[in-house]
N, C-alpha and C positions, 0 to 999 in steps of 0.2 A: 327144797322144803316139802314138795310133793309132785307128782307127775306132771302137773300142769303149771308149776311155779318153780321156776330155778332163777336165783339171783347171782349175779356176777358183781360181787362186792369191792369196793375199793375204798381206801381211807378217806375219811372226810374229817374237817376242822372247822368249827365254829366258835369255840371259846377263845375269849381274850387271853392275853399271857396270865393276867391275874384277875381272878373273879372275886368279887366282894359280895359278902352275904350279911345282910343287917338283920339281927335276931336278938333274942334276950336269952340272958343266962342268969339264973337266980333272981329273976325279976328285973335285971338291969339291962339296958340296951348295950350291945356290943357288936362290933363289925369283925368279921372274920375274912381271911384271904385264902383262896385256893389256887393253887397251880393250874392253869389252862390246858397244860400239856396232859396232866393226869386225868382230866375230865374228858379230854378228847380221846384219850387212848383207845377207847372201845367203840368209838363212832364210826360207822361204816355207811357206804350209801351205794345204790344202783341207780344211775341217771336215767337210764331207760324206763325201768319200773316205777321211778319216782318213790324208791325205798329208802327209808332213812331208819337205821337200826343201831342198837348198842349190841356188841358181841362179847360176851364175858366166858371165861372158862374156869372150871373148878375141877374138883376131884370126881364129880359126877359126869363132866362133860361140857359140852358147849351150850350156852343159854342166849337166846336172842329175844330181845324186846324192842318194839317199836313199830312203824309203818312199813308194810310191804306193798304199797301201793296207795292211790288216793282213796280208795274205799275200804281198805282193809289193815287190820293190826295183828300183831303176833306177840305172843307171850308163853314162857314155859308152863306146863301144867303142874300143880302143887302136887309132885309126887315125891317120894323118898329118894329115888335114885333113877338110874338109867332102865331103858327097857331091856328085854332079853338080848336084842342086837346091839347094845351098848350106845343107844342113842336116846337122848333127852327128849321125851315126848313134848310137843308144843301144841298150842291151839291157835288157829287163825279165826279172827272174828270180823265180821262186817261192822263197819263204823255206824253207829246208829245216828241218824240225823232227827234228833227230837224237834218236835214242833213246839216253839216256845211263845211266849206272848210278845212277840217282836212287832215292830211297827215297820211299815214301809213308808220311805219318805216320798211324799206325792209330789207329781211335777206341778210347778205353778208358772202362771205366766209373768210374775214378779221376777222370778229367778231367770227366766228366759232373757227378760229385758235386761238383767244386770250383766249379763254376758258380754263382753266387749267385742264388737266386730273387728275382723282382721283389717278392715280399712281404717279403724278408729287411729286419730291423730297422724294421719299419713305423711304430714310434713316432717315429722321427728322420727328419724330412723336410727337408733342408737346400735352401735355394734353390739350382736348378741354375745353373751358371756361365753367362755371356753368351757366347753364340757368335758370333764375329766373322763379318762378312759375306764377307770374303776371307781365305784363308790361303795364304801364300807359303811352300813348303817349300824350304830351301836344300840343295842337293845338291853334294856334293864326292866326286871319284872317286879309288880308288886303282887303278893301272893296272899290270899286270905286264909284263915285258919282252916276253913273247910276243905281247901284244896291241899296246903302243904301238910296237913295232918296224915294224910295217906302215905307219905314216904318217911321211912324210918331214919335216914341219914341225909344231911345236906348234899353229900356227893351224889347220891341216887336221884335227889331233885335237880341238882344241876345237869346231870347226865340226862334225864327227862326233858328239861328245857332245850337242851342242845340238839336232842333228837328231833323235836319239834321244829326248832328254828332252822336245822338242816333241810328239812322237809320243805319249807318256805323256800330256802335257797335253790333247791332242785326245780320248783316251779319258776322262779326267776331266771333259770339258766339260760333260756333262749334270748333274754333281753340284752341288747348291745346298744352302744353310743348313749349312755355308760352301760358297763357291766355292773348290776347291782348284786351286793352280797350282805348278808345279816350276820352280827357277831354278838355273841351273848357276853354281856359285861357283869351281870351280877343279878342278886335278887333282894327284895326286902320281904321277909317272913313277918308280915303284920300279925299282930295278935289282939288289937284292939282296932276293929274296922270302923273308926268313927266316921269315915267318908261314905259308908254303905247306908242307902235310904231303903229301908225293908218295906216290902209289900205287906201292909196291915200286920206289921211286927212277926211276919212269917219269914225267918231266916233262910227259907228256901229259895226265895225270890226277891230280887231287888229292882228298884226303879231305875231305868237306864240314865235319864237326863239328870236327876238330882245326884245321883252317885257319881256320874262323870263330872259334874260341876264340882262336887266336893272332893274328887280325886285329884283334880286339877291343882287344887290348892294344898292338898296333902303332899303332892309330888313337889310343888314349888317350894315348900318349906324345907324340903329335904334333897334338893337338887345336888348341892355340893356333896351331902354324904353319899349320893349314888355315883358321883364321879363325872357329873354333867354330861350323860349319856345322850344320844341324838332322840331316842324314843323310850318312852316309859308305858 
């Protein structure tokens, strides 16, 4: 990519065999299905650099989108074609860590007392459950309009979700007993965010607790439509 950054890419895969997309067509709700192999086709990774990217090719050359490390992302520059040396110009940006109106959970004595001691109920020693060697966590995403409107096609949005999810997989790579991986199973492109609790009717910010509480009910009503994933 440049003199100080070289990626050794290998194929990656995080998409389920069939991805479901809940959306609307002509004002009516529909569920579309996409082949996971088609979405995974352009997904690559560099485990050492914790890079997760989509690599596509067209008549202009090679285009790379995604993460090239924990702190940087890459995307092609919006130019008409290749540079004089035949290479598609790209830009690498530092990922901004915006300060939001987040809250920190304060430590409390009540929570400390609620933690069960390792000596608790010493007389009862059940056999610990057998831990599987590999655990795959199915992820389904609910996307609001402000987010999914930035993507021109469902395929591009699914690839974006796979790039981000694969980055999480790379961070979990060292974990063992069990090995943990995440798999994208689909998305809900919501158009009526009834679950969102706006901050003083400013749709740029939402309140966390109220929104999460409403979202729980929103998801519960659609759990079957989502395919019973592990995490939404």
